[in-house]
TIKOL-507014 format. One record per residue (C-alpha): residue number from 1; chain; x, y, z. Coordinates in steps of 0.5 Angstrom, whole numbers. Layout:
N
R / resi / chain / x / y / z
R / NUM / A / X / Y / Z
...
//
This chain:
507
R / resi / chain / x / y / z
R / 1 / A / 123 / 227 / 343
R / 2 / A / 116 / 225 / 347
R / 3 / A / 116 / 218 / 345
R / 4 / A / 124 / 218 / 350
R / 5 / A / 119 / 219 / 355
R / 6 / A / 116 / 212 / 355
R / 7 / A / 122 / 208 / 352
R / 8 / A / 125 / 210 / 358
R / 9 / A / 119 / 208 / 362
R / 10 / A / 118 / 201 / 359
R / 11 / A / 125 / 199 / 357
R / 12 / A / 127 / 196 / 364
R / 13 / A / 121 / 192 / 363
R / 14 / A / 122 / 190 / 356
R / 15 / A / 129 / 187 / 359
R / 16 / A / 124 / 184 / 365
R / 17 / A / 120 / 180 / 359
R / 18 / A / 126 / 178 / 356
R / 19 / A / 129 / 175 / 361
R / 20 / A / 123 / 171 / 362
R / 21 / A / 125 / 167 / 356
R / 22 / A / 133 / 167 / 358
R / 23 / A / 135 / 160 / 361
R / 24 / A / 137 / 162 / 369
R / 25 / A / 143 / 159 / 368
R / 26 / A / 145 / 164 / 363
R / 27 / A / 147 / 168 / 369
R / 28 / A / 151 / 173 / 365
R / 29 / A / 146 / 174 / 360
R / 30 / A / 141 / 176 / 364
R / 31 / A / 146 / 181 / 368
R / 32 / A / 147 / 183 / 362
R / 33 / A / 141 / 184 / 359
R / 34 / A / 139 / 188 / 366
R / 35 / A / 146 / 193 / 365
R / 36 / A / 144 / 194 / 358
R / 37 / A / 136 / 196 / 360
R / 38 / A / 139 / 201 / 365
R / 39 / A / 143 / 204 / 361
R / 40 / A / 139 / 205 / 356
R / 41 / A / 134 / 209 / 360
R / 42 / A / 140 / 213 / 363
R / 43 / A / 142 / 214 / 356
R / 44 / A / 134 / 217 / 356
R / 45 / A / 134 / 220 / 361
R / 46 / A / 141 / 224 / 359
R / 47 / A / 138 / 225 / 353
R / 48 / A / 133 / 228 / 355
R / 49 / A / 136 / 233 / 360
R / 50 / A / 140 / 235 / 354
R / 51 / A / 133 / 237 / 351
R / 52 / A / 130 / 241 / 357
R / 53 / A / 127 / 247 / 356
R / 54 / A / 129 / 250 / 364
R / 55 / A / 123 / 254 / 363
R / 56 / A / 119 / 251 / 368
R / 57 / A / 113 / 248 / 364
R / 58 / A / 111 / 241 / 363
R / 59 / A / 115 / 237 / 357
R / 60 / A / 115 / 232 / 353
R / 61 / A / 108 / 230 / 354
R / 62 / A / 105 / 225 / 352
R / 63 / A / 96 / 226 / 353
R / 64 / A / 93 / 218 / 351
R / 65 / A / 86 / 217 / 354
R / 66 / A / 86 / 211 / 356
R / 67 / A / 79 / 210 / 360
R / 68 / A / 73 / 213 / 359
R / 69 / A / 66 / 213 / 362
R / 70 / A / 60 / 217 / 360
R / 71 / A / 56 / 218 / 366
R / 72 / A / 61 / 216 / 373
R / 73 / A / 56 / 219 / 377
R / 74 / A / 51 / 225 / 377
R / 75 / A / 51 / 232 / 378
R / 76 / A / 44 / 236 / 377
R / 77 / A / 40 / 231 / 375
R / 78 / A / 46 / 231 / 368
R / 79 / A / 52 / 225 / 368
R / 80 / A / 59 / 226 / 369
R / 81 / A / 64 / 223 / 365
R / 82 / A / 70 / 220 / 367
R / 83 / A / 77 / 220 / 364
R / 84 / A / 83 / 216 / 365
R / 85 / A / 89 / 218 / 361
R / 86 / A / 95 / 215 / 360
R / 87 / A / 99 / 222 / 361
R / 88 / A / 106 / 223 / 360
R / 89 / A / 110 / 228 / 362
R / 90 / A / 116 / 232 / 365
R / 91 / A / 118 / 239 / 369
R / 92 / A / 123 / 241 / 373
R / 93 / A / 121 / 238 / 378
R / 94 / A / 119 / 231 / 376
R / 95 / A / 127 / 231 / 371
R / 96 / A / 131 / 230 / 377
R / 97 / A / 128 / 224 / 380
R / 98 / A / 128 / 221 / 373
R / 99 / A / 136 / 223 / 373
R / 100 / A / 137 / 220 / 380
R / 101 / A / 133 / 213 / 378
R / 102 / A / 137 / 213 / 372
R / 103 / A / 143 / 213 / 376
R / 104 / A / 142 / 209 / 381
R / 105 / A / 138 / 204 / 378
R / 106 / A / 144 / 203 / 373
R / 107 / A / 149 / 203 / 379
R / 108 / A / 145 / 199 / 383
R / 109 / A / 145 / 193 / 377
R / 110 / A / 152 / 193 / 378
R / 111 / A / 153 / 193 / 385
R / 112 / A / 149 / 186 / 384
R / 113 / A / 153 / 183 / 380
R / 114 / A / 156 / 178 / 384
R / 115 / A / 148 / 175 / 385
R / 116 / A / 148 / 168 / 384
R / 117 / A / 142 / 166 / 387
R / 118 / A / 136 / 165 / 383
R / 119 / A / 139 / 170 / 379
R / 120 / A / 133 / 170 / 374
R / 121 / A / 128 / 173 / 378
R / 122 / A / 132 / 177 / 381
R / 123 / A / 133 / 181 / 375
R / 124 / A / 126 / 180 / 373
R / 125 / A / 124 / 183 / 379
R / 126 / A / 129 / 188 / 379
R / 127 / A / 128 / 191 / 373
R / 128 / A / 119 / 192 / 374
R / 129 / A / 121 / 195 / 381
R / 130 / A / 125 / 200 / 377
R / 131 / A / 120 / 201 / 371
R / 132 / A / 115 / 202 / 377
R / 133 / A / 120 / 208 / 380
R / 134 / A / 121 / 211 / 372
R / 135 / A / 113 / 211 / 372
R / 136 / A / 112 / 214 / 378
R / 137 / A / 116 / 220 / 377
R / 138 / A / 114 / 221 / 369
R / 139 / A / 106 / 220 / 370
R / 140 / A / 101 / 226 / 370
R / 141 / A / 96 / 222 / 371
R / 142 / A / 94 / 220 / 378
R / 143 / A / 91 / 213 / 377
R / 144 / A / 96 / 212 / 372
R / 145 / A / 101 / 214 / 378
R / 146 / A / 98 / 209 / 382
R / 147 / A / 99 / 204 / 378
R / 148 / A / 105 / 205 / 378
R / 149 / A / 107 / 205 / 384
R / 150 / A / 104 / 199 / 386
R / 151 / A / 108 / 196 / 381
R / 152 / A / 113 / 198 / 386
R / 153 / A / 111 / 195 / 392
R / 154 / A / 112 / 187 / 390
R / 155 / A / 118 / 187 / 387
R / 156 / A / 121 / 190 / 393
R / 157 / A / 118 / 185 / 398
R / 158 / A / 121 / 179 / 394
R / 159 / A / 128 / 183 / 393
R / 160 / A / 128 / 184 / 401
R / 161 / A / 123 / 176 / 401
R / 162 / A / 129 / 173 / 398
R / 163 / A / 134 / 176 / 397
R / 164 / A / 135 / 179 / 404
R / 165 / A / 139 / 178 / 410
R / 166 / A / 136 / 172 / 416
R / 167 / A / 129 / 175 / 417
R / 168 / A / 128 / 177 / 411
R / 169 / A / 121 / 174 / 411
R / 170 / A / 119 / 177 / 417
R / 171 / A / 122 / 184 / 415
R / 172 / A / 119 / 184 / 408
R / 173 / A / 112 / 182 / 411
R / 174 / A / 112 / 188 / 415
R / 175 / A / 114 / 193 / 409
R / 176 / A / 108 / 190 / 405
R / 177 / A / 103 / 192 / 410
R / 178 / A / 106 / 199 / 411
R / 179 / A / 107 / 200 / 404
R / 180 / A / 100 / 198 / 403
R / 181 / A / 97 / 202 / 408
R / 182 / A / 100 / 208 / 405
R / 183 / A / 97 / 206 / 398
R / 184 / A / 90 / 206 / 400
R / 185 / A / 90 / 212 / 403
R / 186 / A / 95 / 215 / 397
R / 187 / A / 89 / 212 / 394
R / 188 / A / 83 / 214 / 397
R / 189 / A / 86 / 221 / 397
R / 190 / A / 86 / 220 / 389
R / 191 / A / 79 / 219 / 389
R / 192 / A / 77 / 225 / 393
R / 193 / A / 82 / 229 / 390
R / 194 / A / 79 / 228 / 382
R / 195 / A / 71 / 228 / 385
R / 196 / A / 72 / 234 / 388
R / 197 / A / 75 / 237 / 381
R / 198 / A / 70 / 234 / 377
R / 199 / A / 64 / 235 / 381
R / 200 / A / 66 / 243 / 380
R / 201 / A / 68 / 242 / 373
R / 202 / A / 63 / 238 / 371
R / 203 / A / 68 / 233 / 368
R / 204 / A / 73 / 228 / 372
R / 205 / A / 79 / 226 / 371
R / 206 / A / 85 / 224 / 374
R / 207 / A / 89 / 228 / 370
R / 208 / A / 94 / 232 / 375
R / 209 / A / 95 / 239 / 372
R / 210 / A / 87 / 239 / 371
R / 211 / A / 85 / 237 / 379
R / 212 / A / 91 / 243 / 381
R / 213 / A / 87 / 247 / 376
R / 214 / A / 81 / 245 / 379
R / 215 / A / 82 / 245 / 387
R / 216 / A / 86 / 253 / 385
R / 217 / A / 79 / 256 / 382
R / 218 / A / 74 / 252 / 385
R / 219 / A / 76 / 256 / 391
R / 220 / A / 71 / 256 / 396
R / 221 / A / 66 / 250 / 391
R / 222 / A / 70 / 245 / 395
R / 223 / A / 69 / 245 / 403
R / 224 / A / 74 / 246 / 407
R / 225 / A / 73 / 240 / 412
R / 226 / A / 73 / 237 / 405
R / 227 / A / 80 / 239 / 403
R / 228 / A / 82 / 238 / 410
R / 229 / A / 81 / 232 / 410
R / 230 / A / 83 / 229 / 404
R / 231 / A / 90 / 233 / 406
R / 232 / A / 89 / 229 / 412
R / 233 / A / 88 / 222 / 409
R / 234 / A / 94 / 224 / 404
R / 235 / A / 99 / 227 / 408
R / 236 / A / 99 / 221 / 413
R / 237 / A / 100 / 216 / 407
R / 238 / A / 106 / 222 / 405
R / 239 / A / 108 / 219 / 413
R / 240 / A / 108 / 212 / 412
R / 241 / A / 110 / 212 / 404
R / 242 / A / 117 / 216 / 406
R / 243 / A / 117 / 213 / 413
R / 244 / A / 117 / 218 / 418
R / 245 / A / 116 / 219 / 425
R / 246 / A / 113 / 215 / 429
R / 247 / A / 112 / 211 / 422
R / 248 / A / 119 / 209 / 421
R / 249 / A / 120 / 202 / 423
R / 250 / A / 120 / 198 / 417
R / 251 / A / 125 / 202 / 414
R / 252 / A / 131 / 201 / 419
R / 253 / A / 129 / 193 / 419
R / 254 / A / 129 / 192 / 411
R / 255 / A / 136 / 197 / 410
R / 256 / A / 139 / 192 / 415
R / 257 / A / 136 / 186 / 411
R / 258 / A / 136 / 188 / 405
R / 259 / A / 142 / 187 / 400
R / 260 / A / 146 / 193 / 398
R / 261 / A / 144 / 194 / 391
R / 262 / A / 137 / 194 / 394
R / 263 / A / 138 / 198 / 399
R / 264 / A / 142 / 203 / 394
R / 265 / A / 135 / 203 / 390
R / 266 / A / 131 / 202 / 397
R / 267 / A / 135 / 209 / 399
R / 268 / A / 137 / 212 / 393
R / 269 / A / 130 / 212 / 390
R / 270 / A / 124 / 208 / 392
R / 271 / A / 125 / 213 / 399
R / 272 / A / 124 / 219 / 395
R / 273 / A / 117 / 217 / 392
R / 274 / A / 113 / 220 / 398
R / 275 / A / 117 / 227 / 399
R / 276 / A / 116 / 227 / 391
R / 277 / A / 108 / 226 / 392
R / 278 / A / 109 / 231 / 398
R / 279 / A / 112 / 237 / 393
R / 280 / A / 107 / 234 / 387
R / 281 / A / 102 / 233 / 390
R / 282 / A / 101 / 236 / 398
R / 283 / A / 104 / 243 / 394
R / 284 / A / 101 / 242 / 387
R / 285 / A / 94 / 241 / 389
R / 286 / A / 93 / 242 / 396
R / 287 / A / 98 / 248 / 398
R / 288 / A / 92 / 252 / 403
R / 289 / A / 92 / 246 / 407
R / 290 / A / 100 / 246 / 407
R / 291 / A / 100 / 253 / 409
R / 292 / A / 94 / 251 / 415
R / 293 / A / 97 / 246 / 418
R / 294 / A / 105 / 248 / 417
R / 295 / A / 106 / 249 / 425
R / 296 / A / 105 / 241 / 426
R / 297 / A / 108 / 240 / 420
R / 298 / A / 114 / 243 / 421
R / 299 / A / 114 / 241 / 429
R / 300 / A / 113 / 233 / 426
R / 301 / A / 119 / 236 / 421
R / 302 / A / 124 / 237 / 427
R / 303 / A / 122 / 231 / 431
R / 304 / A / 124 / 227 / 425
R / 305 / A / 131 / 231 / 425
R / 306 / A / 132 / 230 / 433
R / 307 / A / 129 / 223 / 434
R / 308 / A / 133 / 220 / 427
R / 309 / A / 139 / 223 / 430
R / 310 / A / 139 / 221 / 437
R / 311 / A / 137 / 214 / 435
R / 312 / A / 142 / 214 / 430
R / 313 / A / 147 / 215 / 436
R / 314 / A / 146 / 209 / 439
R / 315 / A / 147 / 205 / 433
R / 316 / A / 151 / 198 / 433
R / 317 / A / 150 / 197 / 425
R / 318 / A / 152 / 200 / 419
R / 319 / A / 146 / 200 / 416
R / 320 / A / 141 / 202 / 422
R / 321 / A / 145 / 208 / 423
R / 322 / A / 144 / 210 / 416
R / 323 / A / 137 / 210 / 416
R / 324 / A / 136 / 214 / 422
R / 325 / A / 140 / 218 / 419
R / 326 / A / 136 / 218 / 413
R / 327 / A / 130 / 219 / 417
R / 328 / A / 133 / 225 / 420
R / 329 / A / 135 / 229 / 414
R / 330 / A / 127 / 227 / 411
R / 331 / A / 126 / 231 / 417
R / 332 / A / 129 / 238 / 414
R / 333 / A / 124 / 237 / 407
R / 334 / A / 118 / 237 / 412
R / 335 / A / 120 / 243 / 416
R / 336 / A / 123 / 246 / 410
R / 337 / A / 116 / 245 / 405
R / 338 / A / 112 / 248 / 412
R / 339 / A / 115 / 254 / 410
R / 340 / A / 111 / 255 / 404
R / 341 / A / 116 / 260 / 401
R / 342 / A / 121 / 259 / 395
R / 343 / A / 128 / 258 / 399
R / 344 / A / 124 / 253 / 403
R / 345 / A / 121 / 249 / 397
R / 346 / A / 127 / 248 / 393
R / 347 / A / 132 / 247 / 399
R / 348 / A / 126 / 241 / 400
R / 349 / A / 128 / 238 / 393
R / 350 / A / 136 / 239 / 394
R / 351 / A / 135 / 235 / 400
R / 352 / A / 132 / 230 / 397
R / 353 / A / 136 / 229 / 391
R / 354 / A / 142 / 230 / 395
R / 355 / A / 139 / 225 / 401
R / 356 / A / 138 / 220 / 394
R / 357 / A / 145 / 220 / 391
R / 358 / A / 149 / 220 / 399
R / 359 / A / 145 / 213 / 401
R / 360 / A / 147 / 210 / 395
R / 361 / A / 153 / 212 / 395
R / 362 / A / 152 / 210 / 403
R / 363 / A / 150 / 203 / 403
R / 364 / A / 153 / 200 / 397
R / 365 / A / 160 / 202 / 401
R / 366 / A / 158 / 199 / 408
R / 367 / A / 156 / 193 / 403
R / 368 / A / 162 / 193 / 400
R / 369 / A / 165 / 193 / 407
R / 370 / A / 161 / 188 / 409
R / 371 / A / 162 / 183 / 403
R / 372 / A / 170 / 183 / 406
R / 373 / A / 169 / 183 / 414
R / 374 / A / 163 / 179 / 414
R / 375 / A / 159 / 184 / 418
R / 376 / A / 156 / 191 / 418
R / 377 / A / 157 / 191 / 425
R / 378 / A / 161 / 198 / 428
R / 379 / A / 163 / 195 / 434
R / 380 / A / 166 / 188 / 431
R / 381 / A / 170 / 192 / 426
R / 382 / A / 176 / 197 / 427
R / 383 / A / 182 / 199 / 423
R / 384 / A / 180 / 198 / 417
R / 385 / A / 182 / 203 / 413
R / 386 / A / 190 / 200 / 413
R / 387 / A / 188 / 193 / 410
R / 388 / A / 182 / 197 / 405
R / 389 / A / 184 / 204 / 404
R / 390 / A / 180 / 206 / 398
R / 391 / A / 174 / 203 / 401
R / 392 / A / 175 / 207 / 407
R / 393 / A / 177 / 214 / 404
R / 394 / A / 171 / 214 / 399
R / 395 / A / 166 / 212 / 406
R / 396 / A / 169 / 217 / 410
R / 397 / A / 167 / 222 / 403
R / 398 / A / 160 / 220 / 404
R / 399 / A / 160 / 220 / 411
R / 400 / A / 163 / 228 / 410
R / 401 / A / 157 / 229 / 405
R / 402 / A / 152 / 226 / 409
R / 403 / A / 153 / 230 / 415
R / 404 / A / 153 / 238 / 410
R / 405 / A / 161 / 239 / 409
R / 406 / A / 161 / 245 / 405
R / 407 / A / 163 / 243 / 398
R / 408 / A / 158 / 237 / 397
R / 409 / A / 151 / 237 / 396
R / 410 / A / 149 / 236 / 403
R / 411 / A / 151 / 243 / 406
R / 412 / A / 147 / 247 / 399
R / 413 / A / 141 / 243 / 401
R / 414 / A / 141 / 244 / 409
R / 415 / A / 143 / 252 / 409
R / 416 / A / 137 / 253 / 403
R / 417 / A / 133 / 249 / 406
R / 418 / A / 134 / 252 / 413
R / 419 / A / 134 / 259 / 410
R / 420 / A / 127 / 257 / 408
R / 421 / A / 125 / 255 / 415
R / 422 / A / 128 / 260 / 419
R / 423 / A / 123 / 266 / 415
R / 424 / A / 118 / 261 / 418
R / 425 / A / 119 / 258 / 424
R / 426 / A / 126 / 261 / 427
R / 427 / A / 125 / 257 / 434
R / 428 / A / 124 / 251 / 431
R / 429 / A / 129 / 251 / 426
R / 430 / A / 135 / 253 / 430
R / 431 / A / 132 / 247 / 435
R / 432 / A / 132 / 242 / 427
R / 433 / A / 140 / 245 / 427
R / 434 / A / 141 / 240 / 433
R / 435 / A / 141 / 235 / 428
R / 436 / A / 147 / 238 / 424
R / 437 / A / 151 / 237 / 429
R / 438 / A / 149 / 230 / 432
R / 439 / A / 150 / 228 / 424
R / 440 / A / 157 / 231 / 425
R / 441 / A / 157 / 226 / 432
R / 442 / A / 154 / 220 / 430
R / 443 / A / 158 / 220 / 423
R / 444 / A / 164 / 221 / 425
R / 445 / A / 164 / 216 / 432
R / 446 / A / 163 / 211 / 427
R / 447 / A / 168 / 213 / 422
R / 448 / A / 173 / 213 / 428
R / 449 / A / 170 / 206 / 431
R / 450 / A / 169 / 203 / 424
R / 451 / A / 176 / 205 / 419
R / 452 / A / 181 / 207 / 425
R / 453 / A / 184 / 205 / 432
R / 454 / A / 186 / 199 / 433
R / 455 / A / 185 / 193 / 428
R / 456 / A / 178 / 189 / 429
R / 457 / A / 180 / 183 / 425
R / 458 / A / 184 / 180 / 421
R / 459 / A / 182 / 180 / 413
R / 460 / A / 187 / 176 / 410
R / 461 / A / 187 / 177 / 402
R / 462 / A / 181 / 182 / 403
R / 463 / A / 182 / 186 / 396
R / 464 / A / 181 / 192 / 397
R / 465 / A / 176 / 196 / 392
R / 466 / A / 176 / 192 / 385
R / 467 / A / 176 / 196 / 377
R / 468 / A / 168 / 194 / 378
R / 469 / A / 166 / 197 / 385
R / 470 / A / 170 / 204 / 382
R / 471 / A / 165 / 207 / 377
R / 472 / A / 159 / 206 / 382
R / 473 / A / 164 / 210 / 388
R / 474 / A / 167 / 215 / 383
R / 475 / A / 160 / 216 / 380
R / 476 / A / 156 / 218 / 386
R / 477 / A / 161 / 222 / 389
R / 478 / A / 163 / 226 / 384
R / 479 / A / 156 / 228 / 382
R / 480 / A / 155 / 230 / 390
R / 481 / A / 161 / 234 / 390
R / 482 / A / 158 / 237 / 383
R / 483 / A / 152 / 239 / 386
R / 484 / A / 156 / 242 / 392
R / 485 / A / 161 / 246 / 387
R / 486 / A / 157 / 249 / 382
R / 487 / A / 149 / 248 / 385
R / 488 / A / 147 / 252 / 379
R / 489 / A / 147 / 245 / 375
R / 490 / A / 141 / 242 / 379
R / 491 / A / 138 / 249 / 382
R / 492 / A / 138 / 251 / 373
R / 493 / A / 134 / 245 / 372
R / 494 / A / 129 / 246 / 378
R / 495 / A / 128 / 253 / 380
R / 496 / A / 124 / 256 / 374
R / 497 / A / 118 / 250 / 375
R / 498 / A / 118 / 251 / 383
R / 499 / A / 118 / 259 / 382
R / 500 / A / 113 / 258 / 379
R / 501 / A / 110 / 254 / 383
R / 502 / A / 110 / 259 / 389
R / 503 / A / 108 / 265 / 385
R / 504 / A / 101 / 260 / 383
R / 505 / A / 100 / 259 / 391
R / 506 / A / 102 / 266 / 392
R / 507 / A / 109 / 264 / 396
//
């Protein structure tokens, strides 16, 4: 089963390499290879789920030496060796993200079926992006993690810059600059952690589990100022990576200019990498710093909740509205994590996974409607439910899930997150609940303008949802409802890991 983790990660890469040898005119074959590669990865991820032991420990580990330097630096005139490993593994925190990546990437390939412009290059870059995403969530070595993170940058740059909208090149460059700065911050913080862990243990390694143990056991050997600066750099990088206020401006532009399939993978998975870094590295290695700056992080979370919701209120484009809605929802993650409580961490992970599923669903639906109407502008549509009843119905269901309707994943996520946050920040949490009210206002207002009321356009010959479109719509909505009705299906996977994490940090 351990080799299955490698297979899941490398299958999209193998698919992309095979595509290189297929003639560009064989578009059906290229799409079939991409679909098969992501389908096999999804099957592998489900096999991992079937064999997963929900005991909270790291599983399916692959530990291989990769780069070794006998004397990376000196300590008391003694050489300190450096080890970089090809270390993979999953636990209850990373498995939900692996499953999310497998599902959304497979459905995104289905959503990309209409791509006929430079098809070969499109699916080559798309599969490389998926490889990077899998690698990020299964890496146990910080250096390897960084390499996979970098592997996501260039493919997304081309996917926006070539197959995007009118301002695609400008927006793609903006995306690359922002995410590039975030990567630099992440790399600097990783080097700082590895150096400090090596300095205290006498052996430098990028294995994140060893670094976490070293930081926990080293105690006062790592000066507080040093830990603070490492955390500050890491947290700044997370703010940019996750598009938190005030570093959020690239996200609405990227969603507005991206195709629906690229928006699905961007909003559904890539945008969750920053949150994963916060959980895995921030909470796992530097929990004392999150506790020390908890109030400031909570304030920033509330600003994101309220600011994102208020800006979403005035958006005239569905894609930009959903982007600001994501910023608002991910603000709840910041607020919940800042509490450093068991409920807060569980709610934050719930919210991240739920946001990924709902983002993928909503961006797919908006793309499908835009394909028929020629626009994503809210004020240009109206009454489309008469001509597109199925798509409108699923859009309404997705919007209700996003605003936290009971019985859907968004409701569970918000309840658990705010339960954890109220324990530490009752006033800030009360202010943060304004975001739930505002979400109901802007989403229902947009739905009313789009699907009901007087028709804004005549869609002659427009077909409602096709058979192929039912697959992503039904699958994503079914999982959103399943988590909402039976949250233990996700909670049983991640709770033992989060409970152990909270026990280690004394939460």
